[in-house]
Biotite code that builds the C-alpha atoms (Angstrom):
import biotite.structure as struc

atoms = struc.array([
    struc.Atom([-5.259, 98.317, -113.838], chain_id="A", res_id=1, res_name="MET", atom_name="CA", element="C"),
    struc.Atom([-8.519, 99.934, -114.859], chain_id="A", res_id=2, res_name="SER", atom_name="CA", element="C"),
    struc.Atom([-9.651, 103.366, -113.723], chain_id="A", res_id=3, res_name="VAL", atom_name="CA", element="C"),
    struc.Atom([-12.288, 101.809, -111.483], chain_id="A", res_id=4, res_name="PHE", atom_name="CA", element="C"),
    struc.Atom([-9.733, 99.489, -109.874], chain_id="A", res_id=5, res_name="GLU", atom_name="CA", element="C"),
    struc.Atom([-7.396, 102.423, -109.199], chain_id="A", res_id=6, res_name="ARG", atom_name="CA", element="C"),
    struc.Atom([-10.184, 104.391, -107.531], chain_id="A", res_id=7, res_name="VAL", atom_name="CA", element="C"),
    struc.Atom([-11.271, 101.342, -105.561], chain_id="A", res_id=8, res_name="SER", atom_name="CA", element="C"),
    struc.Atom([-7.749, 100.936, -104.127], chain_id="A", res_id=9, res_name="VAL", atom_name="CA", element="C"),
    struc.Atom([-7.643, 104.585, -103.040], chain_id="A", res_id=10, res_name="ILE", atom_name="CA", element="C"),
    struc.Atom([-11.071, 104.403, -101.441], chain_id="A", res_id=11, res_name="LEU", atom_name="CA", element="C"),
    struc.Atom([-10.289, 101.127, -99.672], chain_id="A", res_id=12, res_name="GLU", atom_name="CA", element="C"),
    struc.Atom([-7.419, 102.944, -97.956], chain_id="A", res_id=13, res_name="ASP", atom_name="CA", element="C"),
    struc.Atom([-9.883, 105.586, -96.773], chain_id="A", res_id=14, res_name="VAL", atom_name="CA", element="C"),
    struc.Atom([-12.219, 102.921, -95.375], chain_id="A", res_id=15, res_name="VAL", atom_name="CA", element="C"),
    struc.Atom([-9.343, 101.429, -93.364], chain_id="A", res_id=16, res_name="LEU", atom_name="CA", element="C"),
    struc.Atom([-8.276, 104.805, -91.931], chain_id="A", res_id=17, res_name="ASP", atom_name="CA", element="C"),
    struc.Atom([-9.449, 105.117, -88.321], chain_id="A", res_id=18, res_name="ASP", atom_name="CA", element="C"),
    struc.Atom([-9.103, 108.909, -88.385], chain_id="A", res_id=19, res_name="SER", atom_name="CA", element="C"),
    struc.Atom([-12.002, 109.094, -90.852], chain_id="A", res_id=20, res_name="VAL", atom_name="CA", element="C"),
    struc.Atom([-15.451, 109.444, -89.244], chain_id="A", res_id=21, res_name="PRO", atom_name="CA", element="C"),
    struc.Atom([-17.536, 106.280, -89.252], chain_id="A", res_id=22, res_name="LYS", atom_name="CA", element="C"),
    struc.Atom([-20.361, 107.752, -91.340], chain_id="A", res_id=23, res_name="ASN", atom_name="CA", element="C"),
    struc.Atom([-17.861, 108.758, -94.034], chain_id="A", res_id=24, res_name="VAL", atom_name="CA", element="C"),
    struc.Atom([-16.240, 105.317, -94.023], chain_id="A", res_id=25, res_name="ARG", atom_name="CA", element="C"),
    struc.Atom([-19.676, 103.736, -94.479], chain_id="A", res_id=26, res_name="GLU", atom_name="CA", element="C"),
    struc.Atom([-20.459, 105.912, -97.503], chain_id="A", res_id=27, res_name="ARG", atom_name="CA", element="C"),
    struc.Atom([-17.027, 105.332, -99.011], chain_id="A", res_id=28, res_name="ILE", atom_name="CA", element="C"),
    struc.Atom([-17.529, 101.613, -98.502], chain_id="A", res_id=29, res_name="ASN", atom_name="CA", element="C"),
    struc.Atom([-20.764, 101.887, -100.542], chain_id="A", res_id=30, res_name="GLU", atom_name="CA", element="C"),
    struc.Atom([-18.728, 103.395, -103.377], chain_id="A", res_id=31, res_name="ALA", atom_name="CA", element="C"),
    struc.Atom([-16.134, 100.617, -103.121], chain_id="A", res_id=32, res_name="VAL", atom_name="CA", element="C"),
    struc.Atom([-18.858, 97.974, -103.281], chain_id="A", res_id=33, res_name="LEU", atom_name="CA", element="C"),
    struc.Atom([-20.273, 99.629, -106.401], chain_id="A", res_id=34, res_name="LEU", atom_name="CA", element="C"),
    struc.Atom([-16.840, 99.719, -108.003], chain_id="A", res_id=35, res_name="LEU", atom_name="CA", element="C"),
    struc.Atom([-16.319, 96.028, -107.299], chain_id="A", res_id=36, res_name="ASN", atom_name="CA", element="C"),
    struc.Atom([-19.601, 94.993, -108.932], chain_id="A", res_id=37, res_name="LYS", atom_name="CA", element="C"),
    struc.Atom([-19.663, 94.362, -112.638], chain_id="A", res_id=38, res_name="SER", atom_name="CA", element="C"),
    struc.Atom([-21.629, 97.026, -114.453], chain_id="A", res_id=39, res_name="PHE", atom_name="CA", element="C"),
    struc.Atom([-22.458, 97.061, -118.136], chain_id="A", res_id=40, res_name="ASP", atom_name="CA", element="C"),
    struc.Atom([-22.808, 100.826, -118.103], chain_id="A", res_id=41, res_name="ASP", atom_name="CA", element="C"),
    struc.Atom([-19.533, 102.423, -117.003], chain_id="A", res_id=42, res_name="SER", atom_name="CA", element="C"),
    struc.Atom([-21.067, 105.905, -117.250], chain_id="A", res_id=43, res_name="ASP", atom_name="CA", element="C"),
    struc.Atom([-23.734, 104.981, -114.710], chain_id="A", res_id=44, res_name="LEU", atom_name="CA", element="C"),
    struc.Atom([-21.124, 103.460, -112.406], chain_id="A", res_id=45, res_name="LEU", atom_name="CA", element="C"),
    struc.Atom([-18.884, 106.528, -112.648], chain_id="A", res_id=46, res_name="ARG", atom_name="CA", element="C"),
    struc.Atom([-21.808, 108.885, -112.002], chain_id="A", res_id=47, res_name="ASP", atom_name="CA", element="C"),
    struc.Atom([-23.046, 106.839, -109.034], chain_id="A", res_id=48, res_name="SER", atom_name="CA", element="C"),
    struc.Atom([-19.631, 106.786, -107.398], chain_id="A", res_id=49, res_name="VAL", atom_name="CA", element="C"),
    struc.Atom([-19.117, 110.495, -108.096], chain_id="A", res_id=50, res_name="ASN", atom_name="CA", element="C"),
    struc.Atom([-22.443, 111.273, -106.450], chain_id="A", res_id=51, res_name="GLU", atom_name="CA", element="C"),
    struc.Atom([-21.417, 109.423, -103.279], chain_id="A", res_id=52, res_name="ILE", atom_name="CA", element="C"),
    struc.Atom([-18.015, 111.128, -103.246], chain_id="A", res_id=53, res_name="LEU", atom_name="CA", element="C"),
    struc.Atom([-19.572, 114.562, -103.750], chain_id="A", res_id=54, res_name="ASP", atom_name="CA", element="C"),
    struc.Atom([-21.727, 114.015, -100.672], chain_id="A", res_id=55, res_name="LEU", atom_name="CA", element="C"),
    struc.Atom([-18.806, 112.735, -98.613], chain_id="A", res_id=56, res_name="VAL", atom_name="CA", element="C"),
    struc.Atom([-16.479, 115.602, -99.456], chain_id="A", res_id=57, res_name="VAL", atom_name="CA", element="C"),
    struc.Atom([-19.016, 118.071, -98.019], chain_id="A", res_id=58, res_name="GLN", atom_name="CA", element="C"),
    struc.Atom([-18.676, 116.572, -94.524], chain_id="A", res_id=59, res_name="ASP", atom_name="CA", element="C"),
    struc.Atom([-17.075, 119.211, -92.291], chain_id="A", res_id=60, res_name="THR", atom_name="CA", element="C"),
    struc.Atom([-15.461, 116.554, -90.075], chain_id="A", res_id=61, res_name="ASN", atom_name="CA", element="C"),
    struc.Atom([-13.527, 115.049, -92.970], chain_id="A", res_id=62, res_name="LEU", atom_name="CA", element="C"),
    struc.Atom([-9.747, 115.106, -92.412], chain_id="A", res_id=63, res_name="PRO", atom_name="CA", element="C"),
    struc.Atom([-7.841, 117.127, -94.994], chain_id="A", res_id=64, res_name="LEU", atom_name="CA", element="C"),
    struc.Atom([-5.763, 114.176, -96.202], chain_id="A", res_id=65, res_name="HIS", atom_name="CA", element="C"),
    struc.Atom([-8.953, 112.192, -96.794], chain_id="A", res_id=66, res_name="THR", atom_name="CA", element="C"),
    struc.Atom([-10.530, 115.051, -98.708], chain_id="A", res_id=67, res_name="ARG", atom_name="CA", element="C"),
    struc.Atom([-7.431, 115.074, -100.934], chain_id="A", res_id=68, res_name="THR", atom_name="CA", element="C"),
    struc.Atom([-7.733, 111.318, -101.557], chain_id="A", res_id=69, res_name="GLN", atom_name="CA", element="C"),
    struc.Atom([-11.379, 111.744, -102.518], chain_id="A", res_id=70, res_name="ILE", atom_name="CA", element="C"),
    struc.Atom([-10.622, 114.632, -104.887], chain_id="A", res_id=71, res_name="TRP", atom_name="CA", element="C"),
    struc.Atom([-7.907, 112.496, -106.443], chain_id="A", res_id=72, res_name="ASN", atom_name="CA", element="C"),
    struc.Atom([-10.440, 109.689, -106.932], chain_id="A", res_id=73, res_name="SER", atom_name="CA", element="C"),
    struc.Atom([-12.936, 112.066, -108.535], chain_id="A", res_id=74, res_name="VAL", atom_name="CA", element="C"),
    struc.Atom([-10.236, 113.371, -110.828], chain_id="A", res_id=75, res_name="SER", atom_name="CA", element="C"),
    struc.Atom([-9.331, 109.837, -111.925], chain_id="A", res_id=76, res_name="ILE", atom_name="CA", element="C"),
    struc.Atom([-12.980, 109.041, -112.596], chain_id="A", res_id=77, res_name="LEU", atom_name="CA", element="C"),
    struc.Atom([-13.404, 112.226, -114.609], chain_id="A", res_id=78, res_name="GLU", atom_name="CA", element="C"),
    struc.Atom([-10.368, 111.358, -116.716], chain_id="A", res_id=79, res_name="SER", atom_name="CA", element="C"),
    struc.Atom([-12.156, 108.144, -117.690], chain_id="A", res_id=80, res_name="ALA", atom_name="CA", element="C"),
    struc.Atom([-14.981, 110.276, -119.065], chain_id="A", res_id=81, res_name="GLU", atom_name="CA", element="C"),
    struc.Atom([-12.762, 111.540, -121.861], chain_id="A", res_id=82, res_name="ASN", atom_name="CA", element="C"),
])
């Protein structure tokens, strides 16, 4: 399983979680859609998804367990950088 597939699975769980605010689920869904597209430039894909996740994690209404899932996703994406 690729790094992007692993992150996509984590984020899909967030989208399905009803305790997550709707606006956050919509943004996370944008990231999932990006991850499921085929990109020639993996750096651009990683940066685009990271940008969305950085915005989402700043939401004060975000449940703690969701914030942890997002940080985990960011960490996985950053490991792909190296």
